[in-house]
N, C-alpha and C positions, 0 to 999 in steps of 0.2 A: 570455138565452143566445144566443150567436152561432149563427145557423142553419147556418153553414158547418161547424161541428164535427161534427155527425152525418153530414153529407154526406161529409166526409173520412174519417170512421170507416168508412163503407160501402165505401171503396176498400181497406180493409186487406187483404182476401182476394183482391184483383185483382192481376193481373200488370202493373202499371204502374211506370214508372220514378220514381225520387225526383224527378227534374227535373219530371215531369208533376205530381206531388203539390205541389211547391213553386209551380209556376205556378198551379195551381188555388187554392192557399192565398193567393197574392198577389192573385188576382182577387177573393177574398172579403174582402181586407183583413186576413187573419190575420197575415201577415208583410209587411214592406216591404223596400226595398233594404237591403243589409247595413248595420247600425248600428255594428258593431265591426270592427276590423282587428287583425292580428297585429303586435306591436311588441316591441322590447326595452324593458322597463319598469324604471324606477329606483324602488326601494322605500325608499331612504334614502341617507344619505351613507356612504362607506366605500370599501374596495377594490372594484374593478369586478366581480371574480368573486363577491363576496358580496352586492352590492346590485343587480346587473343580472340580469334573466332574461326570457325570452320570455313574453308573455302577451297578453291582449286589452285594447284600449283603445277608446274611442269614436272612430268615424270622424270626421275633421275636417270641419266645415261649410264649404261653399263660398260665399263672398260674391260679390257682383256683379262685383268686379274681380279675383277669385281664379281660380286654376287648380288642379284636383285632379290630382296626378301619381301614377301607379303607379311606384314606385321600382325601379330596377334596380341601382343602386350609390350609395354615399355614402362619405364619409371621416370620419376622426376629427381634430378640431381642438383647439387649446388650450382654448377654453371648455368643450368637452365633458368633458375629464378634470378640470377645475377644478370644474364643477358636479357631477360624479360623486363626487369625493372630499370636497368641501365644505371644503377646506383652503385658507387658514386659516379657523378657525371663525367669525371675525368677519364673514366674507362671508355667513354664514347669516342675519345680521340683515337683510340686503338681499334675499337670494335665497330665504329660507324656512328656518325653524328645523330642520325634519325632512327636507325635501327641496325641490328647486326646484318652482315652481308647475306646470310641465309635467313629466310623468313620463317623457317620451321625449326623448332627446338627439339631437344631429346637426342640421346645417343645410345641408350640400351636397346638391344634387339632380342626379341623372342618371336619367332615366326616360321614361315615355310618358304623354302627356296622356290622362287618363281622362274629365274633364269640365271645362267652362269656365263662368264666371259670365256673366250676361246682358250685361255691358258689355265683355267681353273681345273684342278684335279682334287678328287676326294669328296666333292659335294655334287649332288644332282638335284634337278627340279623335283620337288616333293619332299625333300629332306626337311625334318624339323631341326632348327638351329637356334643357337643363341650366341651373343657376342656384342660387338659395339661398332658404331660408325664413327666414333670420335677420332679425329686426326690432329687434335691439339689446338684447334682454332674454332672460332664461331662460324667458319665456313663448312664445318662438318655437315654431311647430309643429315637432315633431321629425322627423328623417329616418331614424332607426333603426327603420323601420317599413315595412309593405307599401305604404302610401300616405301622402302628405302634401299640404298645401295651401300655396300661395305666391302673392303678388301677381303678376299677369301682368307687371308692370314689372320683376320680378326673374328673369325667365326668357327664354331665347331658344332657337331651334332648335339642337340639337347638330350640330356639323360631322360630316358623314357619315364622314369619315376616322377619327374618334375612336371607340374602344370606349366602352361605358358606364362601365367601370372607369376609363379614362383621363379621361373627362369628370368623373366623380365625384371624382377626386383633384385636380382643377384649380381648383375654384371659389374657396374662401377663400384658400388658399395662393397660387394664381396671381394673383388680384386684388390681394392684399396686396403681392406682389412687384412687380407691374406699376405700381401706384400709387406705391409707394415709389421705384422707379427712375425712372419717366417723369415723374410729376407732382410728387412731393415733392422728390426730389434733382435733377430736371431734367437727367438724364444726357444727355450729348452725345458725339459722336465724340471720342475722346481723353481723356475723363474717367477719372481713376484711381479705381477703386472697390474697396474692401475689404469682403468679406462674411464676418462672423464667424458661424459656424454654417452653412457653405455646403452641407452635406450633408443638412440637414433639409428639411421640407416647403416653407417659404418660401424657404430658402436655395437649393435646387436650381432653383427657378423664377427667383430673383433673378440667379443666375449667368448663365443663358441669356438673360434679358431684357436685362440690362446689356450683354451681348455683342451682342445684336441691335441695341441702340442705339448701338453703336460704342465702348463703353468698354474700357479696359484693366482686366481683372478679376483680383483676388487673392482666393482663397478660403481660409478657415481652417477646418480640420476635424481629425479624428483620423487617425492613420496608416492605419487600415483603409479610410478613405474618400477617400484622396488620389487614387487612380486614377479613382474615380467623378467627383469634382469636376473633375479635369482633362478627363475625357471630355465634360463638359458645356460645355467651351470656355474654362475659366479659363486665363488666361495664366500665372499663378503660383499655387502651392498651398503653404500653410504648415501643417505638422503642429504643432498647438499644444503637443504634448509636447516638441518639439525647439526651438521658437522662440516667443518672446513678441512678437507684432507691436507691442505698445505700447512695447517697448524697442528696436525696430529703427531703422534710419536712414531707411527709406522714409516718405514723407508722402503722404497720400491726399486727394483732393478730396471723396470721400464714403465714410463708413463706415456700413454697415447692420449693426447689432449685434443678432443674433437670440438671443444667449446671455446677454449682460450678466454675464459672469464676471470682469470687470475694473472697477475704479473708473472712473467716467466721466471724471475728470480725467486718468487714465492713458491712456484711449482718445483723449482730445482731443489728447494730445501727438503722436499719429500722424497728425493732420490738418494740412493746409495752413492757413496763417493764415485764409484765407477758406473753409475746408472745412466740410462739413455732416455732423453726427452724427445718425443716425436710430436711437434706441433702439426695439427691437421685441420686448422680452421683459421679464418681471419676474425672469427668471433661473432657472437650474437649480442654481446654486451657492450654498449657504448658506441655502436655504429661501426661502419666499415673501416674508417681510418684508425679508430682506436684499436680495432682488432689487428689491422695491418701493422700498426706500430708495435703491438705485442709480438707478432711474428718476427719483425725486424730485430727487436730486442733479443728474442730467443736466438736468432742467428748470430748476433754480436756476442752472446754468451759463450760461443765457441772459443772466442779469444781468451776467455777467463778459465777455460779448461772444462766447461760443461760439455758433455757429449750430446750435442743436438743434431738430430738426423731428420731428414724430410722424406716424404713418401712421393714417389713418382709412379702413378698407376700405369703399368705396362700391360697393354691389351694385345696378347698374341695367343697362338694356339697352345703354347706350353702352359701359360698361366691360366688360361681358360680350362684346359684339361685338368689341371691340379684342383681348381675350384670345383669343377664338375664332379670329380671323384669324391670330394668332401660332401657335396650335396647329395650325390647318389648313395653314399654310405649311411646317410642319416645322422652323421656326426655334426653337421651344420645344416640349419634350415633357415630359409628366408622368413623374416618377420614382416608381415604386410599390415600397414596401418589401415589402408582402405583401398578398394579398387574402384576407380571412377570410369564411367563409360566415356567413349571418345568425345562425345559432344560436351562433356563436363570437364575437359582438360584444363580450362582456366581455373576451375575450382581446385583441381589437383595441385596446380602450381601455387595457388593461394594457401592451400593447406601447408605446403612446405615452408612458406614464408612465415607461418606462425612459430616455427622452430619447436613445435610440440608433437610432431608426428612420431608415433611409436613404430620404429622400423622404417620401411620404405613405402612410398606412395606410388601406386601402380595405375596405369591407364590401360584399359582393355580396348582393343581395336577390332 
C-alpha cells in the first residue's frame, strides 16, 4: 500500500486548498504531470458534427528535437476535412478503415512554447511561435487540441504584429501560395498570373503574394467575392458565373488552379505557349474521383508539352521566415472567414466542406 494514501486522507478535514493537496500528492508520486489534454476527438468517418466531439487524449510526448506548444489558434485545411469525412472510401485502405490513426485533426500551430526537447536551440518556454505539426501523414500530431508537439525545425517565433488567429490562419495556406508563386511558377515583375479560386484560403494568399512579386494578377471567384479579391490587389477579377476564363481571349503566363472545375486541356488554352499550369486541388465539382481524374489528366498533359507543375508545401524555418517577413511587412495579410471557439470545431470543419469560405477558417483555443 502507498504510504501517502493515509497521509492524504488525514487532510480530508483540514482547510487546505486543492492545489496544496495536488502538490503533496505529486511529492509522494501519487500523480505526475498531466498525462491527458483536452482535444477535438474523431470517433469515426462521417459528417463533422456527428464524428467530432471534445474529449481527453494522451498528452503528446516530447522528443529531443521537439517543442511542446500550448495552442492559441489553428485553422482548418483540406486534409482535415478529407480525413474527417473519409471520402472517397478507398482512401480508408491507406488511412485507416474506421478512422485515421491519430484521432485529432489539424496541423497549423499558433501558440506559446510550453516545453522543449533537450537538443532544441533558439526557442524557449514562453516564446510565441507559429508553424506546423504536419509530417506528411494522418499520424501527424493534431492541433485541434490544447497542446501539440512539433519538430523545432517547423516552428519560428510569431511576428509580434500578428495576432494568434492571423498566425494560425497563415501556415499551410500561406506557405502553399508562397511556394506556388515564388518557387514553382517563378513569378517575376510583369508575369501575368490567373488564380482560379482567388477567394479561398490559398487563393487569397496567392493574389497578395503574386502582387508582392510584381505580377499582373487576375482572380476568378463568385460575384459575392469580387470586391474582396479586388481589395487584395488583383488587377482584374472575373465572376465565373458571367465569364469562362478558358474561353476568353486573354493568355496567361501562369495559372494556379485551386478549383479544378474545368478540363485541364481547356485551362491550357488560356496559357501562353510557354505558360505554366499549377493544379492545386482535386476539385469541388463532380466529386473526388472526377477531380482526381482532372489532376491525372493534367499530369499526362506534360507528355504533350504543357508545362504542368505541382506544389509541395515545404514547412521549414526558411519558408516560415520568408512568409513571416511578408506578413510582418503588411504586404500580405491573412483573410479570415470566421473564428470558431474550440467547442465549435465541428462547425468549423463543416464550414470548410461548403467550399464557400472566404479565406481561412480559424479555431480559437
